[in-house]
N, C-alpha and C positions, 0 to 999 in steps of 0.2 A: 522870864527871867528864871537866865540854865539856877538851877541848885546847886550851890557843895558840888553831891555828884555824881550828877552828870559835865564837872567840870571836870571834873578829877578822870573821869572817863574815858571824857574825850581827847585830852591829857594824855594821859596812855597809852589813847591811841592813836596821837598825834608822836612823839618818842617812841612808840614801836617801828612808825612806819618808819620814822628820820633811821633807826637802826636795821634796816633789811636793805635802805638804800646807801648803807654805806657797807654795809658786808655787802652787798653788789658792787657795789666801785662803779661805780658806770660815773663814763664823762663824756667827754668831745669827740679824744680818740678814744675808747671805747665802747659804745653807746649801746653793749648786747653782750645778754649772755645767752649765752646755755643751759640748758639746767632736764636733767632726767630726771620723770618723779618713778615711783616705788608701783607706778602700776605698767610702766616702761612707757608713757610716755615720753616725748620733750618737751618743752620750754621756753619758749626765748622770749623771758622781756626788754623791753627794744627803748629808753627812753630820745626819742627827739632830741627834745630839747633841756632845760634842767625845769624847768613846772612838770611834763609830763614822764606820764612809765606807765606802760602797756606792759599785758600778757599774751601771749597766742601758743596755741598749745599749734603746733608742724601741722597733727595729722586730725582725722575729725572736723568737728565745727572748730571752731581758731579761737573760740570760747570756751571749753573745752569741757561746755555737757553736754547732753545724752539723748534724746528724744526717745523716750519710749523703749528706754536701751539699747537702741541704735545707735550710730557714731553723729551718724548726723539726720535731720529729714530726706533726703533726697535715700540714701542708705532706706532711712523708714519706708517711706511713701513706693520705690522698688521695691522693697518684697509685700507692701500691697496690691505694688501691678499683679505679685507672680502668683498673688490670693486667686487673683482675677482671676487670672490668665488658668489657674486649672481649676477652677471651677468654672468654668463657663465655656472651659476651651477653645478659650480666643476673645485678645487682650482687646475685639471691639467691644466699646460700649463703659470702657473704664474712665471713671471723671477723676476729681479733686473739688470740693469748693475752690471758692473766687479767695475766703482766709485760707484755705492752704497750698493755691497757690498761692497764695504771700512769704508767706512759712519759708513756702522754696526758697522765693528771688534776693527776701532777704542774705537768710542763711549764702547763699550766692553774690550778695559786695561783700559780705564777713569775708568769703573764699577767695574775691575780689583784691581785698587788700592785704590778706595770707598772701598772694601770690607778688603781688606789689614788694610786699618785704622780703620773697622771699626772688624773684629778680636782685634784688639792687645789690642783693649775698652773694649775688650768684650762683644760688642756688637751683638749679636748672629743673632736677627731676623730679621735686617740689612743686614748679614753674609750673610745670610737664603734668603735671598728675590735679591737678585745680583749677589748669586750663582747660582740662580731661574730663577735667565734671564739670563747669561750669556750662560747659556745650550739649553735654548732657543734657543735664538738668528745663535748659533752653529749648536744644528737642524733643522732650520728654514734654513741654509745653504747647511744640508749637502743633504736633502726635495728637495729645488729652484737650485739653485744653480751649475755650472758645480764643477766636482772634483775637477781638478787644482785652484776651487777657494776655495770651502768647507772646504780643510783641510787644510789652512792660520788657520784655526779660531780650527777647527771637532781634531787634532794633541794635541791639551792642556784639553780636553774634560777627560780628567781623573784627572787634576789636580784637574779642579771646581766639580768635582765628589768627591773629596775626599773632598776642603773644607763642604762643603755643605751637606756630611755626620757625619763633625765636625759640625756644625754648628749644627745640628737637637738634637745629643747627649746632648752636651753639654748645652740645651735648656732645656730637657728631665734631664739635672743632675743639671738645676737645683729649679725640681723640686720633686729633689730626687730619682730622678726612676733611675737609673744606668741601670734596668732592663731593659726600654726599649733604653736608650741611645744606650742599648751596641743589640741591632734590629735595631735600628737606620745604626750603625756600618757595618751591615754584608750584610747587603740590602746595603749600599754603594759598601762593598765588593765585591760582587756578581754582581750590576753591571755594578763593574772594571772588571771583570776579563769577559764580554758577553763585552764592547770595549778593549778590548786587543784582542779578538777570532776575533773583525771589523776587527783592524788593520794591523792582516797578511790577514786574509782574501785581503785587500784591497789593499795588500803590502807598506803597512808606519810598516816595522819595527823596525824604528828609537820609533816614536810614542809609539809602545808595548814596547820596554824597557821599556827608560824611566818612563812611566809609573810602570813594574810590579818594576822595579829598585828601581824606590823613591816612588809613591804617592801611590800605593799597597806596599808597603815594609809599609809607616812609618802607613796607615790605620791598617794591621795586629797593629803594636807596644803599638799602639795609641788603639787597641782592648787589647792585653797583661797590660795595663794598669786599661782598664775597669773587667777584669776580674777581678784583684789584689784587690780590690774597690768593687767591689763586693763581694769578698768572703771576707771581714775585713769584709762589715757590718750585713755577715749573720752569722758570731762571735761571736762579736756583737748581735745578738736576739738572738742566743739562749744558752748567760751566761745573765742572769741575774739579780743573786747574784754581777753583776758586778756594779749593779746602782751608786756604793759609788765610786765608781775612776774613771779616772779623762782620756776618751777616744779623743780623736782627730779622728777625721772621714772628717778632712779638709786636712790632708797632703799628703794623697792617689792623692788627688784633687789637691792640688797644682800639683802635681812631672808630674800630665796626661797636667797640662796648662804651667805649664816648660818646656815639649815637646813639644807641640803646638809651644812656644811660638821661639824654635831652632827651627823646621818647618819653618815657614815665613821670619827667618834671612837667608834661604836657597836665592843668590839672584842669581847667579851662572844660575835657570834654570828657569827663571820666566815665568808666564805663566798671557794669558788675563784672 
């Protein structure tokens, strides 16, 4: 049974949390707050519902930890790889223990949750950075880990490629460069096709099927929306006499973003 001292301590904890939540003033209309802290890092406070509050560091590890004084386990093991190469004159023979690979994969999963948050609030530079990093992690595993360990992460590369391509395309759209956005999507489609071939050669048909049926299909649909946007822009450029007409150039882009939100809500096939 709780003592008077523990009851008092518990009460103070709850009251402190209540005051913090009151100060943050999070609600359904404003579920996110961005805070800058003394060390220069940005912290995002998220309240997805009335009973859950999370804090996510915008850079480094999402939980803010600094393993071995580095920004992430990935940064730490990259430094170990560089040390190995300097000592041996080659990267050949570099390896990690199974539990070290698991640390990397868990960290990638944290990063995956963060880039979904960033995608939802249209911070595409951050989505690109985190997907770039997760692709690099899974490529490292593919290169240096035994296959049975590597494919624990590598099977999700198709999803990472999809989100990375969308992030690059969205950054181009922010610059009103639809043609460049199309090139990014085309490059992503090509990379995804190469990955599907890799899955089949390595006898991972389930990973190939999910990638082809879901992620590649999503990119093709996204590309079709971009083509429609491009055609709309070309039509507008070819009709200078329509200067007096009000042209809503945001409608097609809004459709693209709506489609992206639908893709991100497919939780039954979540991937790191």
